[in-house]
Structures are given as C-alpha cells and as structure tokens.
MOPAC internal coordinates of N, CA, C and O (Angstrom, degrees):
PM7 1SCF
backbone

  N    0.0000 0     0.00 0     0.00 0    0    0    0
  C    1.4414 1     0.00 0     0.00 0    1    0    0
  C    1.5235 1   108.88 1     0.00 0    2    1    0
  O    1.2310 1   120.83 1   -40.83 1    3    2    1
  N    1.2848 1   116.01 1   139.17 1    3    2    1
  C    1.4564 1   121.18 1   175.02 1    5    3    2
  C    1.5194 1   108.64 1  -117.63 1    6    5    3
  O    1.2310 1   120.85 1   -37.86 1    7    6    5
  N    1.3434 1   115.98 1   142.14 1    7    6    5
  C    1.4553 1   120.82 1   175.94 1    9    7    6
  C    1.5179 1   108.79 1  -127.87 1   10    9    7
  O    1.2310 1   121.04 1   -24.00 1   11   10    9
  N    1.3123 1   115.62 1   156.00 1   11   10    9
  C    1.4666 1   121.04 1  -178.06 1   13   11   10
  C    1.5222 1   110.71 1   -79.13 1   14   13   11
  O    1.2310 1   121.15 1   -36.77 1   15   14   13
  N    1.3201 1   115.41 1   143.23 1   15   14   13
  C    1.4646 1   122.27 1   172.12 1   17   15   14
  C    1.5171 1   106.00 1   -98.55 1   18   17   15
  O    1.2310 1   120.74 1   -59.10 1   19   18   17
  N    1.3215 1   116.19 1   120.90 1   19   18   17
  C    1.4630 1   121.30 1  -173.32 1   21   19   18
  C    1.5156 1   111.40 1  -110.70 1   22   21   19
  O    1.2310 1   120.83 1   -29.75 1   23   22   21
  N    1.3125 1   116.02 1   150.25 1   23   22   21
  C    1.4622 1   121.10 1   174.99 1   25   23   22
  C    1.5188 1   109.01 1   -79.79 1   26   25   23
  O    1.2310 1   121.29 1   -48.27 1   27   26   25
  N    1.3443 1   115.14 1   131.73 1   27   26   25
  C    1.4614 1   122.08 1   175.82 1   29   27   26
  C    1.5242 1   105.90 1  -132.52 1   30   29   27
  O    1.2310 1   120.50 1   -85.44 1   31   30   29
  N    1.3166 1   116.65 1    94.56 1   31   30   29
  C    1.4567 1   121.21 1  -174.61 1   33   31   30
  C    1.5200 1   109.33 1    62.71 1   34   33   31
  O    1.2310 1   120.19 1    52.39 1   35   34   33
  N    1.3403 1   117.25 1  -127.61 1   35   34   33
  C    1.4580 1   121.69 1   177.84 1   37   35   34
  C    1.5218 1   112.13 1   -88.15 1   38   37   35
  O    1.2310 1   120.11 1  -175.66 1   39   38   37
  N    1.3233 1   117.39 1     4.34 1   39   38   37
  C    1.4641 1   121.85 1  -177.04 1   41   39   38
  C    1.5210 1   110.11 1  -113.78 1   42   41   39
  O    1.2310 1   121.42 1     2.19 1   43   42   41
  N    1.2992 1   114.90 1  -177.81 1   43   42   41
  C    1.4626 1   122.38 1   174.91 1   45   43   42
  C    1.5114 1   107.60 1  -125.37 1   46   45   43
  O    1.2310 1   120.10 1   -24.00 1   47   46   45
  N    1.3205 1   117.42 1   156.00 1   47   46   45
  C    1.4483 1   120.64 1  -179.74 1   49   47   46
  C    1.5075 1   111.69 1  -150.19 1   50   49   47
  O    1.2310 1   121.26 1   -17.54 1   51   50   49
  N    1.3062 1   115.19 1   162.46 1   51   50   49
  C    1.4592 1   122.22 1   176.32 1   53   51   50
  C    1.5252 1   108.29 1  -132.14 1   54   53   51
  O    1.2310 1   120.73 1   -26.72 1   55   54   53
  N    1.3195 1   116.20 1   153.28 1   55   54   53
  C    1.4565 1   121.72 1   173.93 1   57   55   54
  C    1.5180 1   106.08 1  -103.19 1   58   57   55
  O    1.2310 1   121.24 1   -58.83 1   59   58   57
  N    1.3332 1   115.23 1   121.17 1   59   58   57
  C    1.4576 1   120.72 1  -178.03 1   61   59   58
  C    1.5268 1   107.69 1   -96.20 1   62   61   59
  O    1.2310 1   119.85 1   -54.10 1   63   62   61
  N    1.3152 1   117.90 1   125.90 1   63   62   61
  C    1.4657 1   120.07 1  -179.83 1   65   63   62
  C    1.5298 1   112.04 1   -58.40 1   66   65   63
  O    1.2310 1   121.11 1   -35.92 1   67   66   65
  N    1.3272 1   115.49 1   144.08 1   67   66   65
  C    1.4571 1   121.94 1  -177.73 1   69   67   66
  C    1.5242 1   111.75 1   -57.27 1   70   69   67
  O    1.2310 1   119.86 1   142.76 1   71   70   69
  N    1.3086 1   117.86 1   -37.24 1   71   70   69
  C    1.4657 1   120.27 1  -179.07 1   73   71   70
  C    1.5202 1   111.57 1   -64.31 1   74   73   71
  O    1.2310 1   120.27 1   143.78 1   75   74   73
  N    1.3339 1   117.08 1   -36.22 1   75   74   73
  C    1.4637 1   120.10 1   177.91 1   77   75   74
  C    1.5279 1   110.49 1   -69.03 1   78   77   75
  O    1.2310 1   120.59 1   139.25 1   79   78   77
  N    1.3332 1   116.47 1   -40.75 1   79   78   77
  C    1.4635 1   120.08 1   177.53 1   81   79   78
  C    1.5265 1   110.28 1   -62.41 1   82   81   79
  O    1.2310 1   120.40 1   140.00 1   83   82   81
  N    1.3206 1   116.83 1   -40.00 1   83   82   81
  C    1.4656 1   120.61 1   178.56 1   85   83   82
  C    1.5208 1   110.91 1   -64.09 1   86   85   83
  O    1.2310 1   119.77 1   139.14 1   87   86   85
  N    1.3206 1   118.04 1   -40.86 1   87   86   85
  C    1.4632 1   121.64 1   179.21 1   89   87   86
  C    1.5200 1   111.21 1   -63.41 1   90   89   87
  O    1.2310 1   120.60 1   148.21 1   91   90   89
  N    1.3247 1   116.46 1   -31.79 1   91   90   89
  C    1.4663 1   121.07 1  -179.89 1   93   91   90
  C    1.5234 1   112.04 1   -88.64 1   94   93   91
  O    1.2310 1   120.09 1   177.18 1   95   94   93
  N    1.3341 1   117.44 1    -2.82 1   95   94   93
  C    1.4597 1   120.54 1  -178.40 1   97   95   94
  C    1.5136 1   112.96 1    77.25 1   98   97   95
  O    1.2310 1   120.22 1  -158.28 1   99   98   97
  N    1.3184 1   117.19 1    21.72 1   99   98   97
  C    1.4601 1   121.56 1  -177.66 1  101   99   98
  C    1.5248 1   112.61 1  -111.76 1  102  101   99
  O    1.2310 1   119.62 1  -169.78 1  103  102  101
  N    1.3251 1   118.33 1    10.22 1  103  102  101
  C    1.4596 1   120.21 1  -174.47 1  105  103  102
  C    1.5245 1   113.42 1   -64.85 1  106  105  103
  O    1.2310 1   119.25 1   148.32 1  107  106  105
  N    1.3266 1   119.04 1   -31.68 1  107  106  105
  C    1.4583 1   121.81 1   178.90 1  109  107  106
  C    1.5178 1   113.03 1  -100.92 1  110  109  107
  O    1.2310 1   120.17 1  -176.67 1  111  110  109
  N    1.3166 1   117.29 1     3.33 1  111  110  109
  C    1.4688 1   121.46 1  -174.42 1  113  111  110
  C    1.5255 1   111.32 1   -81.24 1  114  113  111
  O    1.2310 1   120.84 1   -30.79 1  115  114  113
  N    1.3368 1   116.00 1   149.21 1  115  114  113
  C    1.4614 1   120.80 1   174.33 1  117  115  114
  C    1.5218 1   110.91 1  -105.31 1  118  117  115
  O    1.2310 1   120.14 1   167.07 1  119  118  117
  N    1.3351 1   117.35 1   -12.93 1  119  118  117
  C    1.4665 1   122.04 1   175.68 1  121  119  118
  C    1.5211 1   108.79 1  -138.57 1  122  121  119
  O    1.2310 1   121.27 1   -20.92 1  123  122  121
  N    1.3251 1   115.18 1   159.08 1  123  122  121
  C    1.4621 1   121.48 1   176.48 1  125  123  122
  C    1.5181 1   108.12 1  -144.88 1  126  125  123
  O    1.2310 1   120.65 1   -27.76 1  127  126  125
  N    1.3102 1   116.37 1   152.24 1  127  126  125
  C    1.4661 1   121.17 1   174.04 1  129  127  126
  C    1.5231 1   106.84 1   -84.74 1  130  129  127
  O    1.2310 1   120.51 1   -44.27 1  131  130  129
  N    1.3066 1   116.63 1   135.73 1  131  130  129
  C    1.4654 1   120.83 1  -179.54 1  133  131  130
  C    1.5213 1   109.09 1  -126.14 1  134  133  131
  O    1.2310 1   120.87 1   -38.18 1  135  134  133
  N    1.3282 1   115.94 1   141.82 1  135  134  133
  C    1.4625 1   121.36 1   179.86 1  137  135  134
  C    1.5197 1   108.70 1  -152.11 1  138  137  135
  O    1.2310 1   121.20 1   -20.60 1  139  138  137
  N    1.3117 1   115.30 1   159.40 1  139  138  137
  C    1.4567 1   121.03 1   172.97 1  141  139  138
  C    1.5148 1   106.69 1  -107.91 1  142  141  139
  O    1.2310 1   120.83 1   -58.50 1  143  142  141
  N    1.3265 1   116.02 1   121.50 1  143  142  141
  C    1.4661 1   121.99 1  -178.81 1  145  143  142
  C    1.5190 1   108.82 1  -128.85 1  146  145  143
  O    1.2310 1   120.84 1   -67.18 1  147  146  145
  N    1.3052 1   116.00 1   112.82 1  147  146  145
  C    1.4581 1   120.57 1   178.11 1  149  147  146
  C    1.5135 1   113.36 1    58.27 1  150  149  147
  O    1.2310 1   120.06 1  -139.57 1  151  150  149
  N    1.3203 1   117.50 1    40.43 1  151  150  149
  C    1.4545 1   121.28 1   179.01 1  153  151  150
  C    1.5195 1   113.89 1    78.45 1  154  153  151
  O    1.2310 1   119.88 1  -168.50 1  155  154  153
  N    1.3298 1   117.83 1    11.50 1  155  154  153
  C    1.4551 1   122.70 1  -179.82 1  157  155  154
  C    1.5180 1   109.41 1  -119.48 1  158  157  155
  O    1.2310 1   120.30 1   -44.33 1  159  158  157
  N    1.3181 1   117.03 1   135.67 1  159  158  157
  C    1.4597 1   121.38 1   175.32 1  161  159  158
  C    1.5194 1   107.14 1   -85.46 1  162  161  159
  O    1.2310 1   120.96 1   -54.91 1  163  162  161
  N    1.3380 1   115.77 1   125.09 1  163  162  161
  C    1.4604 1   121.40 1  -174.98 1  165  163  162
  C    1.5224 1   109.34 1  -119.58 1  166  165  163
  O    1.2310 1   120.29 1   -51.26 1  167  166  165
  N    1.3351 1   117.06 1   128.74 1  167  166  165
  C    1.4638 1   123.02 1   173.04 1  169  167  166
  C    1.5123 1   108.14 1  -106.11 1  170  169  167
  O    1.2310 1   120.79 1   -44.22 1  171  170  169
  N    1.3255 1   116.09 1   135.78 1  171  170  169
  C    1.4646 1   121.42 1   178.77 1  173  171  170
  C    1.5217 1   109.08 1  -137.22 1  174  173  171
  O    1.2310 1   121.81 1   -19.22 1  175  174  173
  N    1.3381 1   114.13 1   160.78 1  175  174  173
  C    1.4632 1   118.62 1   170.34 1  177  175  174
  C    1.5201 1   106.80 1   -64.77 1  178  177  175
  O    1.2310 1   119.94 1   -41.52 1  179  178  177
  N    1.3311 1   117.73 1   138.48 1  179  178  177
  C    1.4654 1   119.04 1   178.67 1  181  179  178
  C    1.5205 1   110.64 1   -63.17 1  182  181  179
  O    1.2310 1   120.96 1   -34.59 1  183  182  181
  N    1.3124 1   115.77 1   145.41 1  183  182  181
  C    1.4641 1   120.79 1   177.67 1  185  183  182
  C    1.5177 1   109.16 1   -66.58 1  186  185  183
  O    1.2310 1   120.81 1   -42.13 1  187  186  185
  N    1.3065 1   116.06 1   137.87 1  187  186  185
  C    1.4561 1   121.25 1   176.57 1  189  187  186
  C    1.5214 1   108.30 1   -76.26 1  190  189  187
  O    1.2310 1   121.20 1   -46.71 1  191  190  189
  N    1.3025 1   115.31 1   133.29 1  191  190  189
  C    1.4630 1   119.54 1   179.60 1  193  191  190
  C    1.5261 1   109.76 1   -61.26 1  194  193  191
  O    1.2310 1   120.96 1   -33.30 1  195  194  193
  N    1.3045 1   115.76 1   146.70 1  195  194  193
  C    1.4576 1   121.53 1  -179.63 1  197  195  194
  C    1.5245 1   109.77 1   -63.35 1  198  197  195
  O    1.2310 1   120.89 1   -43.78 1  199  198  197
  N    1.3055 1   115.90 1   136.22 1  199  198  197
  C    1.4691 1   124.44 1   175.39 1  201  199  198
  C    1.5272 1   113.86 1    65.05 1  202  201  199
  O    1.2310 1   120.16 1  -154.59 1  203  202  201
  N    1.3192 1   117.31 1    25.41 1  203  202  201
  C    1.4589 1   119.78 1   176.82 1  205  203  202
  C    1.5258 1   108.84 1   -63.53 1  206  205  203
  O    1.2310 1   120.54 1   -50.01 1  207  206  205
  N    1.2954 1   116.57 1   129.99 1  207  206  205
  C    1.4552 1   121.81 1   177.37 1  209  207  206
  C    1.5193 1   115.19 1    86.97 1  210  209  207
  O    1.2310 1   119.83 1   173.75 1  211  210  209
  N    1.3238 1   117.94 1    -6.25 1  211  210  209
  C    1.4611 1   120.18 1  -178.23 1  213  211  210
  C    1.5313 1   111.22 1   -63.36 1  214  213  211
  O    1.2310 1   119.70 1   139.40 1  215  214  213
  N    1.3078 1   118.18 1   -40.60 1  215  214  213
  C    1.4647 1   121.00 1  -177.47 1  217  215  214
  C    1.5293 1   110.18 1   -63.22 1  218  217  215
  O    1.2310 1   120.48 1   135.15 1  219  218  217
  N    1.3312 1   116.68 1   -44.85 1  219  218  217
  C    1.4566 1   120.22 1   179.44 1  221  219  218
  C    1.5277 1   110.67 1   -65.36 1  222  221  219
  O    1.2310 1   119.79 1   140.85 1  223  222  221
  N    1.3208 1   118.00 1   -39.15 1  223  222  221
  C    1.4602 1   121.72 1   179.49 1  225  223  222
  C    1.5330 1   110.17 1   -64.96 1  226  225  223
  O    1.2310 1   120.23 1   138.52 1  227  226  225
  N    1.3189 1   117.16 1   -41.48 1  227  226  225
  C    1.4652 1   120.80 1   179.52 1  229  227  226
  C    1.5241 1   110.74 1   -64.62 1  230  229  227
  O    1.2310 1   120.46 1   139.77 1  231  230  229
  N    1.3330 1   116.73 1   -40.23 1  231  230  229
  C    1.4702 1   119.90 1   178.08 1  233  231  230
  C    1.5245 1   110.82 1   -64.42 1  234  233  231
  O    1.2310 1   120.46 1   140.25 1  235  234  233
  N    1.3329 1   116.72 1   -39.75 1  235  234  233
  C    1.4640 1   120.23 1   179.41 1  237  235  234
  C    1.5216 1   111.19 1   -65.59 1  238  237  235
  O    1.2310 1   120.20 1   140.54 1  239  238  237
  N    1.3244 1   117.22 1   -39.46 1  239  238  237
  C    1.4646 1   121.22 1   178.33 1  241  239  238
  C    1.5275 1   110.02 1   -65.28 1  242  241  239
  O    1.2310 1   120.40 1   134.43 1  243  242  241
  N    1.3348 1   116.83 1   -45.57 1  243  242  241
  C    1.4591 1   120.92 1  -179.83 1  245  243  242
  C    1.5323 1   110.94 1   -64.50 1  246  245  243
  O    1.2310 1   120.34 1   141.13 1  247  246  245
  N    1.3238 1   116.95 1   -38.87 1  247  246  245
  C    1.4672 1   120.73 1   179.99 1  249  247  246
  C    1.5262 1   110.83 1   -65.20 1  250  249  247
  O    1.2310 1   120.28 1   149.40 1  251  250  249
  N    1.3277 1   117.06 1   -30.60 1  251  250  249
  C    1.4563 1   120.96 1   179.38 1  253  251  250
  C    1.5161 1   112.98 1   -88.11 1  254  253  251
  O    1.2310 1   120.60 1  -172.88 1  255  254  253
  N    1.3292 1   116.46 1     7.12 1  255  254  253
  C    1.4774 1   122.17 1  -178.17 1  257  255  254
  C    1.5172 1   111.90 1    53.65 1  258  257  255
  O    1.2310 1   120.98 1  -142.95 1  259  258  257
  N    1.3157 1   115.73 1    37.05 1  259  258  257
  C    1.4662 1   121.10 1  -179.38 1  261  259  258
  C    1.5276 1   110.15 1  -112.20 1  262  261  259
  O    1.2310 1   120.64 1  -146.32 1  263  262  261
  N    1.3345 1   116.39 1    33.68 1  263  262  261
  C    1.4532 1   120.01 1  -176.53 1  265  263  262
  C    1.5318 1   112.85 1  -113.06 1  266  265  263
  O    1.2310 1   120.22 1  -152.19 1  267  266  265
  N    1.3169 1   117.19 1    27.81 1  267  266  265
  C    1.4654 1   120.72 1   177.34 1  269  267  266
  C    1.5258 1   109.68 1   -71.79 1  270  269  267
  O    1.2310 1   120.81 1   -25.77 1  271  270  269
  N    1.3285 1   116.05 1   154.23 1  271  270  269
  C    1.4535 1   120.08 1   178.17 1  273  271  270
  C    1.5268 1   109.88 1   -64.81 1  274  273  271
  O    1.2310 1   120.17 1   -44.02 1  275  274  273
  N    1.2997 1   117.27 1   135.98 1  275  274  273
  C    1.4563 1   121.78 1  -178.40 1  277  275  274
  C    1.5241 1   110.62 1   -71.40 1  278  277  275
  O    1.2310 1   120.35 1   137.78 1  279  278  277
  N    1.3394 1   116.94 1   -42.22 1  279  278  277
  C    1.4637 1   120.71 1  -176.14 1  281  279  278
  C    1.5280 1   112.47 1  -100.16 1  282  281  279
  O    1.2310 1   119.58 1   178.73 1  283  282  281
  N    1.3058 1   118.40 1    -1.27 1  283  282  281
  C    1.4502 1   120.75 1  -177.72 1  285  283  282
  C    1.5247 1   111.24 1    74.48 1  286  285  283
  O    1.2310 1   120.86 1     0.00 1  287  286  285
  N    1.3096 1   115.97 1   180.00 1  287  286  285
  C    1.4622 1   121.11 1   178.53 1  289  287  286
  C    1.5207 1   109.58 1   -81.88 1  290  289  287
  O    1.2310 1   120.17 1   -43.09 1  291  290  289
  N    1.2912 1   117.29 1   136.91 1  291  290  289
  C    1.4609 1   121.01 1   174.11 1  293  291  290
  C    1.5170 1   108.18 1  -152.40 1  294  293  291
  O    1.2310 1   121.12 1   -30.55 1  295  294  293
  N    1.3169 1   115.45 1   149.45 1  295  294  293
  C    1.4512 1   120.48 1  -179.00 1  297  295  294
  C    1.5152 1   111.53 1  -108.31 1  298  297  295
  O    1.2310 1   121.06 1    -5.21 1  299  298  297
  N    1.2856 1   115.57 1   174.79 1  299  298  297
  C    1.4591 1   121.49 1   175.17 1  301  299  298
  C    1.5313 1   109.10 1   -91.93 1  302  301  299
  O    1.2310 1   120.20 1   -23.32 1  303  302  301
  N    1.3074 1   117.22 1   156.68 1  303  302  301
  C    1.4621 1   122.16 1  -177.04 1  305  303  302
  C    1.5291 1   111.75 1   -57.83 1  306  305  303
  O    1.2310 1   119.85 1   146.43 1  307  306  305
  N    1.3046 1   117.89 1   -33.57 1  307  306  305
  C    1.4677 1   120.37 1  -175.42 1  309  307  306
  C    1.5255 1   112.98 1   -95.42 1  310  309  307
  O    1.2310 1   119.12 1  -173.05 1  311  310  309
  N    1.3240 1   119.29 1     6.95 1  311  310  309
  C    1.4648 1   120.95 1  -177.78 1  313  311  310
  C    1.5242 1   113.05 1   -61.17 1  314  313  311
  O    1.2310 1   119.65 1   145.33 1  315  314  313
  N    1.3293 1   118.28 1   -34.67 1  315  314  313
  C    1.4674 1   119.75 1  -177.70 1  317  315  314
  C    1.5228 1   111.86 1   -68.22 1  318  317  315
  O    1.2310 1   119.84 1   162.43 1  319  318  317
  N    1.3339 1   117.90 1   -17.57 1  319  318  317
  C    1.4639 1   120.91 1   177.80 1  321  319  318
  C    1.5156 1   112.84 1   -82.21 1  322  321  319
  O    1.2310 1   120.09 1   167.52 1  323  322  321
  N    1.3094 1   117.43 1   -12.48 1  323  322  321
  C    1.4618 1   121.57 1  -178.05 1  325  323  322
  C    1.5187 1   110.81 1   -76.02 1  326  325  323
  O    1.2310 1   120.56 1   -37.08 1  327  326  325
  N    1.3394 1   116.53 1   142.92 1  327  326  325
  C    1.4477 1   121.32 1   175.94 1  329  327  326
  C    1.5149 1   107.53 1  -111.08 1  330  329  327
  O    1.2310 1   120.52 1   -51.66 1  331  330  329
  N    1.3274 1   116.61 1   128.34 1  331  330  329
  C    1.4637 1   121.77 1  -178.02 1  333  331  330
  C    1.4879 1   111.00 1  -104.07 1  334  333  331
  O    1.2310 1   120.10 1   180.00 1  335  334  333

C-alpha cells in the first residue's frame, strides 16, 4: 500500500488508515512513540511508565483493611544478639 505524504505547515504528514492503526493496537490512542530504525519510520504504543497505578492500588488495599502482613512478624535467629 502506498499513501501520500502531505505538507502540513513546515512539516510533512501522512494519514494512516484506521484498519492499520487497529492492527497495531493504536486505534484508540491519542499519542504514539515514533522512531527511525534502519531507515524505517516506526510507530509504537508508548511505553507504560513503571509502577503506574501502584499508589492508587495501595490506597484501595489500605482502605479495605486488606494490608495485613501475609507471613506475620518474624525475626532472624541472631536478632537477640543485636544491641540497639
């Protein structure tokens, strides 16, 4: 398939068919990661930031009082030798 490269101000642009965006998982996306790799322009879904949503999940767990220790409190064999 060939598509036209159009002038958009001082830049150039292309219109990507909806079916191609859907195949790439970008049909509902408002942004995409773009890179040039080996002379090819590549669009990808943006990488999800590390630990996204962890803070909200932790708050939900704490609000439900479901944040008890799984293994309970336990010490190491040599803890009684430590001086604090």
